[in-house]
C-alpha positions in Angstrom: 0.0 0.0 0.0 3.0 2.3 0.0 5.1 4.0 2.7 3.7 6.1 5.6 4.6 9.3 3.6 2.6 8.1 0.6 -0.4 7.2 2.8 -0.2 10.7 4.3 0.0 12.3 0.9 -2.9 10.2 -0.4 -5.0 11.2 2.6 -4.2 14.9 2.0 -5.3 14.5 -1.6 -8.6 12.8 -0.6 -9.3 15.3 2.2 -8.1 18.3 0.2 -11.0 18.3 -2.3 -13.8 18.4 0.3 -11.8 21.2 1.9 -11.7 23.0 -1.5 -15.5 22.7 -1.8 -16.0 24.0 1.7 -13.7 26.9 1.1 -15.6 27.7 -2.2 -19.0 27.6 -0.5 -18.0 29.7 2.6 -16.4 31.5 0.5 -12.8 32.0 1.6 -10.1 32.7 -1.0 -7.3 32.1 1.5 -8.6 28.8 2.6 -9.2 27.8 -1.0 -5.6 28.7 -1.9 -4.2 26.7 1.0 -6.3 23.6 0.2 -5.4 23.9 -3.5 -1.7 24.1 -2.7 -2.0 21.0 -0.5 -3.7 19.0 -3.3 -1.2 20.2 -5.9 1.8 19.3 -3.8 0.5 16.0 -2.4 -0.6 14.9 -5.9 2.9 15.8 -7.3 4.6 13.9 -4.6 2.6 10.7 -5.2 3.3 10.9 -8.9 7.0 11.5 -8.4 7.1 8.4 -6.2 5.2 6.3 -8.7 2.8 5.4 -5.8 0.5 2.5 -6.1 -2.1 4.5 -4.3 -2.3 7.2 -7.0 -2.7 4.6 -9.6 -5.7 3.2 -7.8 -7.5 6.5 -7.9 -8.0 6.2 -11.6 -9.9 2.9 -11.0 -12.5 4.8 -9.0 -13.1 7.6 -11.5 -10.7 10.0 -9.7 -7.9 10.0 -12.2 -5.4 12.8 -12.8 -7.5 14.8 -15.4 -10.6 14.5 -13.2 -8.8 15.9 -10.2 -7.6 18.9 -12.1 -11.0 19.5 -13.6 -12.8 19.3 -10.2 -10.3 21.8 -8.8 -11.0 24.2 -11.7 -14.8 23.8 -11.3 -14.5 24.5 -7.6 -12.6 27.7 -8.5 -15.5 28.8 -10.8 -17.8 28.1 -7.8 -15.7 30.2 -5.6 -15.8 33.1 -8.0 -19.6 32.8 -8.2 -19.9 32.7 -4.4 -17.8 35.9 -4.3 -20.5 37.6 -6.5 -18.2 37.8 -9.5 -20.5 35.9 -11.8 -21.4 39.0 -13.7 -17.7 40.1 -13.9 -15.7 39.7 -17.1 -13.1 37.7 -15.2 -15.7 35.0 -14.4 -16.4 34.5 -18.1 -12.7 34.6 -18.8 -12.1 31.8 -16.3 -14.8 29.6 -17.9 -13.4 30.3 -21.4 -9.9 29.6 -20.2 -10.6 26.2 -18.7 -12.7 25.2 -21.8 -9.9 26.3 -24.1 -7.3 24.6 -21.9 -9.1 21.3 -22.1 -9.5 21.8 -25.8 -5.7 21.7 -26.0 -5.6 18.4 -24.1 -6.9 16.5 -27.1 -4.2 17.5 -29.7 -1.6 17.3 -27.0 -2.5 13.8 -26.0 -2.9 12.7 -29.6 0.5 14.0 -30.6 2.2 12.4 -27.6 0.6 9.1 -28.3 1.4 9.3 -32.0 5.1 10.2 -31.4 5.5 7.4 -28.9 3.8 4.8 -31.1 5.9 5.8 -34.1 9.1 5.7 -32.2 8.4 2.2 -30.7 10.1 0.0 -33.2 9.0 -3.6 -33.8 12.4 -4.7 -32.4 14.8 -3.1 -30.0 18.5 -3.9 -30.2 21.9 -3.6 -28.5 25.3 -4.1 -30.1 23.8 -4.2 -33.6 24.8 -1.7 -36.2 21.5 -0.2 -37.4 22.9 3.3 -37.8 24.6 2.4 -41.1 21.5 0.7 -42.5 18.5 2.9 -41.6 18.0 6.5 -40.5 16.6 6.8 -37.0 16.1 10.4 -36.0 16.9 11.8 -32.6 14.2 11.4 -30.0 12.2 14.5 -28.8 13.7 16.2 -25.8 12.9 14.2 -22.6 11.2 17.3 -21.2 8.5 17.0 -23.9 7.4 13.4 -23.4 8.4 12.5 -19.8 5.2 12.8 -17.7 3.7 14.8 -20.4 0.1 14.7 -19.2 1.1 15.9 -15.7 3.1 18.7 -17.2 0.3 19.8 -19.5 -2.3 19.8 -16.7 0.0 21.7 -14.3 0.1 24.6 -16.8 -3.3 25.6 -15.2 -1.3 26.8 -12.2 -0.8 30.3 -13.7 -4.5 30.7 -14.4 -5.5 29.4 -10.9 -3.0 31.6 -9.2 -4.0 34.7 -11.2 -7.7 34.2 -10.7 -7.2 33.8 -6.9 -5.2 37.0 -6.8 -7.9 38.8 -8.8 -10.5 37.6 -6.3 -8.5 39.1 -3.4 -7.6 42.3 -5.1 -10.9 42.9 -6.8 -8.9 43.5 -10.1 -9.1 41.4 -13.3 -5.6 42.1 -14.4 -3.8 39.3 -12.6 -6.5 36.8 -13.6 -6.2 37.7 -17.3 -2.4 37.6 -17.1 -2.6 34.1 -15.6 -5.1 33.0 -18.2 -2.9 34.3 -21.0 0.1 32.4 -19.6 -1.8 29.1 -19.2 -3.3 29.2 -22.7 0.0 30.5 -24.2 2.1 27.8 -22.7 -0.4 25.1 -23.5 -0.4 26.2 -27.2 3.4 26.3 -27.3 3.6 22.8 -25.8 1.3 21.5 -28.6 3.3 23.4 -31.3 6.6 22.0 -29.9 5.4 18.5 -30.5 4.3 19.1 -34.1 7.7 18.7 -35.8 8.1 15.1 -34.5 5.1 13.8 -36.5 6.3 14.9 -39.9 9.3 15.1 -42.2 12.7 13.7 -41.3 11.9 13.4 -37.6 9.6 10.4 -38.3 11.3 7.1 -37.7 11.4 4.4 -40.4 8.4 2.0 -40.8 8.3 -1.4 -39.1 9.1 -3.1 -42.4 12.2 -1.1 -43.0 13.4 -1.7 -39.4 12.9 -5.5 -39.7 14.6 -5.5 -43.1 17.6 -3.7 -41.6 17.8 -6.2 -38.7 17.6 -9.1 -41.2 20.3 -7.5 -43.2 22.5 -7.4 -40.2 21.7 -11.0 -39.2 22.6 -12.1 -42.8 26.0 -10.4 -42.4 26.7 -11.5 -38.8 25.4 -15.1 -39.3 24.7 -16.0 -35.6 25.3 -19.6 -34.6 24.2 -19.9 -31.0 21.1 -18.1 -29.5 20.2 -17.5 -25.9 16.5 -17.1 -25.8 14.6 -15.5 -22.9 11.1 -14.4 -21.9 9.9 -13.3 -18.5 8.9 -10.5 -16.1 11.2 -7.7 -15.0 11.9 -9.5 -11.8 13.2 -12.5 -13.7 15.9 -10.6 -15.5 18.6 -12.1 -13.3 17.9 -15.4 -15.0 19.2 -14.2 -18.3 21.9 -11.9 -16.7 23.6 -14.9 -15.2 24.3 -16.3 -18.7 25.8 -13.1 -20.2 29.4 -13.8 -19.4 29.1 -17.4 -20.6 27.7 -16.1 -23.9 30.6 -13.7 -24.3 33.0 -16.6 -23.9 31.4 -18.8 -26.5 33.5 -20.0 -29.4 30.6 -19.7 -31.8 28.9 -16.4 -32.8 26.4 -15.6 -30.1 23.1 -13.8 -30.2 20.6 -13.0 -27.4 16.9 -12.9 -28.2 14.6 -11.3 -25.6 10.8 -11.1 -25.8 9.9 -8.3 -23.4 11.1 -4.7 -23.6 11.2 -4.6 -19.8 13.8 -7.3 -19.8 16.0 -5.4 -22.2 15.9 -2.4 -19.9 17.0 -4.6 -17.0 19.7 -6.4 -19.0 23.2 -6.1 -17.6 25.9 -4.7 -19.8 27.2 -7.1 -22.4 29.2 -7.3 -25.6 26.9 -9.9 -27.1 24.4 -8.7 -29.8 20.8 -8.5 -28.4 17.5 -8.4 -30.2 14.3 -7.7 -28.3 11.3 -9.0 -30.4 8.0 -8.6 -28.6 5.9 -9.8 -31.5 5.7 -13.5 -32.2 5.2 -13.0 -35.9 8.2 -10.8 -36.2 10.3 -13.3 -34.3 9.2 -16.1 -36.7 10.1 -14.0 -39.7 13.7 -13.1 -38.5 16.6 -14.3 -40.6 17.9 -17.1 -38.3 18.8 -19.7 -40.9 22.5 -19.8 -39.7 21.6 -20.6 -36.0 22.3 -24.1 -35.1 21.9 -24.1 -31.3 19.2 -22.3 -29.2 19.6 -22.1 -25.4 16.6 -21.6 -23.1 17.1 -20.3 -19.6 13.4 -20.6 -18.5 10.4 -22.8 -19.3 7.8 -20.3 -20.5 5.0 -20.3 -23.0 6.7 -18.0 -25.5 9.5 -20.5 -26.0 7.2 -22.2 -28.6 7.8 -19.3 -31.0 11.4 -20.5 -31.5 11.0 -24.1 -30.6 9.0 -24.5 -33.9 12.2 -23.9 -35.9 13.6 -27.4 -37.0 16.9 -26.2 -38.4 18.3 -25.5 -34.9 18.7 -27.8 -31.9 17.0 -26.6 -28.7 18.6 -26.9 -25.3 17.2 -26.2 -21.8 20.0 -24.8 -19.7 17.8 -23.3 -16.9 18.8 -20.6 -14.5 20.1 -22.7 -11.6 20.6 -26.2 -10.4 18.5 -27.4 -7.4 16.2 -30.1 -6.1 13.1 -28.0 -6.6 10.3 -29.5 -8.7 10.9 -26.7 -11.2 14.3 -28.3 -12.0 12.5 -31.4 -13.4 9.6 -29.7 -15.2 7.9 -32.2 -17.6 8.0 -29.4 -20.2 11.7 -30.0 -20.5 11.1 -33.0 -22.8 10.2 -30.7 -25.7 13.9 -29.8 -26.0 16.5 -31.8 -28.0 18.8 -31.8 -25.0 18.8 -30.8 -21.3 22.1 -29.6 -19.9 22.8 -30.1 -16.2 25.8 -29.1 -14.1 26.7 -32.6 -12.9 25.6 -36.2 -12.4 23.0 -35.0 -9.9 20.9 -33.3 -12.5 20.9 -36.4 -14.7 19.8 -38.6 -11.7 17.2 -36.0 -10.8 15.4 -36.4 -14.1 15.7 -40.2 -13.9 14.0 -40.3 -10.5 11.3 -37.8 -11.6 10.4 -39.9 -14.7 8.9 -36.9 -16.5 9.8 -38.1 -20.1 13.3 -36.7 -20.4 15.5 -39.4 -21.8 18.9 -40.1 -20.2 20.5 -39.9 -23.7 19.3 -36.3 -24.1 21.0 -35.1 -20.9 24.5 -33.6 -21.1 26.6 -32.6 -18.1 28.4 -29.3 -18.7 29.2 -27.9 -15.3 28.2 -24.4 -14.2 30.3 -21.8 -16.1 28.9 -19.0 -13.9 30.5 -20.4 -10.8 34.1 -19.5 -11.8 34.1 -16.3 -9.6 33.3 -18.3 -6.4 36.5 -18.7 -4.4 37.3 -21.8 -2.4 37.3 -21.4 1.4 40.6 -21.1 3.2 39.2 -20.7 6.7 38.4 -17.6 8.7 41.2 -15.0 8.5 43.0 -14.4 11.8 41.6 -11.5 13.7 38.2 -11.4 11.9 35.0 -12.8 13.3 33.2 -15.3 11.1 30.5 -14.2 8.6 27.4 -16.2 8.1 25.2 -15.5 5.1 21.4 -16.0 5.4 20.1 -16.3 1.8 16.6 -17.7 1.9 14.7 -18.3 -1.3 11.2 -16.9 -2.0 7.8 -18.4 -1.1 7.0 -19.7 -4.6 3.6 -19.9 -6.2 2.1 -23.0 -4.6 2.1 -22.0 -0.9 4.2 -25.1 0.1 5.7 -24.4 3.5 8.9 -26.1 2.4 9.7 -23.6 -0.3 11.2 -21.0 2.0 12.5 -20.8 5.6 11.7 -17.1 5.9 8.1 -17.5 7.2 8.5 -20.3 9.8 12.2 -20.2 10.6 13.7 -16.9 9.5 13.4 -15.0 12.7 14.7 -17.9 14.8 17.7 -18.3 12.5 18.6 -14.6 12.7 18.0 -14.3 16.4 20.4 -17.2 17.2 23.0 -15.8 14.8 23.0 -12.3 16.2 23.2 -13.6 19.7 25.9 -16.2 19.0 28.8 -16.4 21.4 31.6 -16.2 20.3 30.0 -13.6 17.9 29.5 -13.8 14.2 28.5 -11.3 11.6 25.2 -11.8 9.7 24.6 -10.9 6.1 21.0 -11.2 5.0 20.3 -11.3 1.3 16.7 -12.3 0.5 15.5 -13.5 -2.9 14.3 -10.6 -5.1 10.8 -12.2 -5.3 10.3 -12.4 -1.5 6.9 -11.1 -0.6 5.6 -10.9 -4.1 3.1 -13.7 -3.6 2.8 -14.2 0.2 2.0 -11.3 2.5 3.3 -13.4 5.4 6.7 -13.7 3.7 6.8 -10.0 3.1 6.0 -9.3 6.7 8.6 -11.8 7.9 11.2 -10.2 5.7 10.5 -6.8 7.3 10.7 -8.3 10.8 14.1 -10.0 9.9 15.4 -6.7 8.5 14.4 -4.9 11.7 16.1 -7.5 13.8 19.4 -7.2 11.9 19.3 -3.4 11.9 18.7 -3.4 15.7 21.5 -5.9 16.3 23.8 -3.8 14.1 23.0 -0.7 16.1 23.7 -2.5 19.4 27.0 -3.9 18.1 28.0 -0.4 16.9 27.6 0.8 20.5 29.4 -2.2 22.0 32.9 -1.2 23.2 34.2 -4.7 22.3 33.9 -3.8 18.6 36.1 -1.1 17.2 36.2 0.2 13.7 38.9 1.9 11.6 36.9 5.1 10.8 39.7 6.4 8.5 39.8 3.3 6.4 36.0 3.3 6.1 35.9 6.9 5.1 38.6 6.2 2.5 36.6 3.2 1.1 33.4 5.3 1.0 35.1 8.0 -1.0 36.5 5.3 -3.3 33.0 4.0 -3.8 31.7 7.4 -4.7 34.5 7.9 -7.2 34.0 4.4 -8.8 30.2 4.9 -9.0 30.7 8.3 -10.7 33.1 6.8 -13.2 30.8 3.8 -13.9 27.8 6.2 -14.5 30.0 8.3 -16.8 31.0 5.3 -18.8 27.8 3.4 -19.0 25.1 6.1 -19.2 21.4 5.0 -19.4 18.8 4.6 -22.1 17.2 7.7 -20.7 20.4 9.6 -21.6 20.0 8.4 -25.2 16.5 9.7 -25.6 14.3 6.6 -26.0 14.3 3.0 -27.2 14.7 3.8 -30.9 17.7 6.1 -30.2 19.2 3.5 -27.8 18.9 0.8 -30.5 20.6 3.1 -33.1 23.5 4.1 -30.8 23.6 0.9 -28.6 26.8 -0.6 -29.9 29.0 -1.3 -26.9 32.4 0.2 -26.7 34.5 -2.8 -25.8 37.2 -0.8 -24.0 34.6 0.9 -21.9 32.9 -2.4 -21.2 36.2 -3.9 -20.0 36.9 -0.8 -17.8 33.5 -1.1 -16.3 34.1 -4.7 -15.4 37.4 -3.8 -13.7 35.7 -0.9 -11.9 32.9 -3.2 -10.7 35.5 -5.5 -9.2 37.1 -2.5 -7.5 33.6 -1.4 -6.3 33.0 -4.7 -4.7 36.3 -4.7 -2.8 35.6 -1.1 -1.6 32.1 -1.9 -0.6 33.1 -4.5 1.9 35.8 -2.1 3.3 33.3 0.7 3.7 31.8 -0.7 6.9 33.3 -2.7 9.8 33.9 -6.4 9.2 31.8 -7.2 12.3 28.7 -5.2 11.2 25.5 -7.1 10.5 24.1 -6.1 7.1 20.9 -6.4 5.0 21.8 -6.6 1.3 19.2 -6.1 -1.3 19.3 -5.1 -5.0 21.7 -6.2 -7.7 24.9 -5.1 -6.0 26.8 -6.6 -4.4 26.0 -9.8 -6.2 25.2 -13.1 -4.5 28.5 -14.6 -5.4 30.3 -11.6 -3.9 28.4 -12.4 -0.7 29.6 -16.0 -1.0 33.2 -14.9 -1.1 33.1 -12.8 2.0 31.1 -15.4 4.0 32.4 -18.3 5.9 29.1 -20.2 6.0 25.6 -20.0 4.7 22.1 -20.8 5.8 19.6 -21.2 2.9 16.7 -23.2 1.5 16.3 -25.8 -1.3 17.3 -23.7 -4.3 20.1 -23.2 -6.8 21.8 -21.0 -4.2 22.7 -24.1 -2.2 24.1 -25.9 -5.2 26.2 -22.8 -6.2 27.5 -22.3 -2.6 28.8 -25.9 -2.5 31.4 -24.7 -5.1 33.1 -22.8 -2.3 33.6 -25.9 -0.1 32.3 -23.9 2.9 30.0 -25.2 5.6 26.3 -24.6 5.0 22.9 -25.3 6.6 19.5 -25.9 5.0 16.2 -25.5 6.8 13.7 -28.3 6.7 10.8 -25.9 6.9 8.2 -28.6 5.9 9.5 -30.8 8.8 10.1 -33.9 6.8 12.8 -35.1 9.2 16.5 -35.3 8.6 16.6 -38.6 6.8 13.6 -38.0 4.5 14.8 -34.4 3.8 18.2 -35.7 2.7 16.6 -38.5 0.6 14.4 -36.0 -1.3 17.1 -33.3 -1.7 20.5 -34.2 -3.0 22.1 -30.8 -2.2 21.6 -31.1 1.5 23.5 -34.4 1.9 26.5 -32.5 3.3 24.5 -29.8 5.1 23.6 -29.1 8.7 19.9 -29.7 8.7 17.9 -27.1 10.7 14.5 -27.4 12.2 12.2 -24.4 12.2 13.5 -23.6 15.7 17.1 -23.4 14.3 18.4 -25.2 17.4 21.0 -27.0 15.3 22.8 -23.9 14.2 25.5 -24.6 16.8 26.8 -27.4 14.6 27.3 -25.0 11.7 29.1 -22.4 13.8 31.4 -25.1 15.3 32.5 -26.1 11.8 33.3 -22.6 10.9 35.3 -21.9 14.1 37.3 -25.1 13.9 37.5 -26.5 10.3 39.8 -29.3 11.4 36.9 -30.8 13.4 34.3 -30.3 10.7 32.5 -33.7 10.3 31.0 -32.8 6.9 34.1 -31.5 5.1 34.8 -34.7 3.1 31.1 -35.1 2.3 31.0 -31.5 0.8 33.9 -32.3 -1.4 32.3 -35.4 -2.8 28.9 -33.7 -3.2 30.5 -30.8 -5.0 31.7 -33.2 -7.8 28.4 -34.9 -7.9 26.3 -31.7 -8.2 28.6 -29.5 -10.3 30.8 -31.9 -12.2 34.7 -32.2 -12.1 36.9 -29.2 -11.8 38.8 -30.2 -15.0 38.2 -29.6 -17.8 36.9 -26.2 -16.9 33.1 -25.7 -17.1 33.3 -23.2 -19.9 35.3 -25.6 -22.0 32.7 -28.3 -21.3 30.0 -25.9 -22.3 31.7 -24.9 -25.6 32.3 -28.5 -26.4 28.6 -29.3 -25.9 27.6 -26.3 -28.1 29.9 -27.5 -30.9 28.7 -31.1 -30.7 25.0 -30.1 -30.9 25.7 -27.7 -33.7 27.2 -30.6 -35.7 24.1 -32.7 -35.0 21.9 -29.8 -36.2 24.0 -29.5 -39.4 23.9 -33.2 -40.0 20.1 -33.1 -39.7 19.8 -30.2 -42.1 22.1 -31.8 -44.7 20.0 -35.0 -44.5 16.8 -33.0 -45.0 18.4 -31.2 -48.0 19.4 -34.6 -49.5 15.9 -36.0 -49.0 14.4 -32.9 -50.6 16.8 -33.2 -53.6 15.9 -36.9 -53.9 12.2 -36.0 -53.9 12.7 -33.4 -56.5 14.5 -35.9 -58.7 11.7 -38.4 -58.3 9.2 -35.7 -59.4 11.2 -35.1 -62.5 11.3 -38.8 -63.2 7.5 -39.0 -62.8 7.0 -36.1 -65.2 9.0 -38.1 -67.8 6.7 -41.1 -67.7 4.4 -41.4 -70.8 1.0 -39.7 -70.4 -1.5 -42.0 -69.0 1.1 -44.1 -67.2 1.8 -44.0 -63.5 4.5 -45.7 -61.4 3.7 -48.3 -58.9 5.4 -48.3 -55.5 8.1 -50.6 -57.0 8.6 -48.2 -60.0 7.0 -50.4 -62.6 4.5 -48.9 -65.0 0.9 -49.8 -64.2 -2.5 -49.2 -65.6 -1.6 -49.3 -69.4 -1.8 -52.4 -71.5 1.0 -53.0 -73.9 0.0 -53.1 -77.5 
């Protein structure tokens, strides 16, 4: 429902309009002016915050335009109650507001037309469209950004002028305000006109698609990463970007939603965002031999229908969740898993995926995860709590956050000897379950309170100078990254970003180096003992792995990934299956400390961190790592490239075979045409149906 400030602003908006009516009826110019100012400011605040509450008003016939119209009508009522109904300013006010609303129609039509024309059928990154088609510069951001709000707020001059006239008993201020409102509104409309004619009009959809096909024909992509999903699922494709950059074949990324493109991390790989299924099916993809799918979604069918390429489900993580053995996976030519565990998981699930179609390729994304060397001397251990989200089905075993999260955090922050707690929840936490959202907020409050108490504890001392230096370094790095990367907003709009969106490789490499420096500075910017809540994209989950000495999590790919570090970990049996059954059902917990919802078993995890030599699960973790993630050699990226090359050969063999069969069929048709009229060939090739003379 929004923050407390948003609720207060919404209340002011809702109460402000009755106050305006009361002030108009009394009548009181000063009370009306005060109430009007409150409604203007509160309304503006809610729009600036993008509040959910303000969006709901339009559903109850109290949208933005209606609120402005009501305020203007109440101003007319105020003038009438002040006995100004026979005054010229009264008629001027009515004429002004009618004319002003008359300008709304062409303004809205122009804005819509400009936006629609500049929304191309495809949006791209790292593709040279500039040399193929002319895409004009976008209108200034000030013209289109929140255009309806800007246009409506031009009535401020008229409203202020009319109120001044009502107080001073002089029409001059009112007519000046009216002139300013109508003049600025007319200029706004005129400023939009050039963008709907002449050379400022972008090329047609057909020309854009032809240009993209021309680029594809020249580039000849061989391996495609295909992805469709919501904005919150962008991490699922982002995790594969570095792997795509390291492919030995020519890579291409195809996205289906514009919102995913805006959330895509920087990459040097060419990207095409194709929202329309028909446009996708008409793209020139004849050279593609391997298509990789990171998620099982309905829109996959638009590419799966292409027989000239082989289709592979690579997923976006490796876990024992049911989603990891989705029966939909059998539509792909192959399913690639990290290690033997993934293969066995499909065999046990018996969902139709053949063992011959499963290939073990490791997890190339895990390369940044460092192997544990024990807790550095002089630093207290760090425990990462990284629960997964609640899922769609309401299963209590999906996440520990609801039933066990608070118990886990309470025991960690009160541990003796002390440990540091890092809390990094799943980005989807609370999106389905209100209970999960509430639990997340309580856990956050617990950690923040514990952090404040530790900061006041004399046993813990910080190097303020080093932290200040790290903070200054963060500011410098962030400024440099912003300077190098920019945003789509800086480039005008989607069309302009597509035109100019070819990455500068040197800048991209510098940004990668700066991000590594940022990560190091981030952890130095606060004490090594400080509890921390970490949300958002940075620092990344793997960065949290590297600074942690142990982890508590749930059944998810997070656990499988963390096993690559060799560090102790615990998993919560939130559904209370019991230790043996929990281990039987979930491979990734076989080397874990199993926690009940009370988290009473956490001591075993902390003991393993404090004394690695006495860790009873160390050997089990090493064995499980190989089973889940495959061998360390050859490197995972080499296994992945080999799998791509092998499948590409299979696709090429299939295509050559199809061409040979088509050629044989054509030859047979020619042979049939040469048969004497009236004759036909039997299935054995002998003539039939004509008697010899």
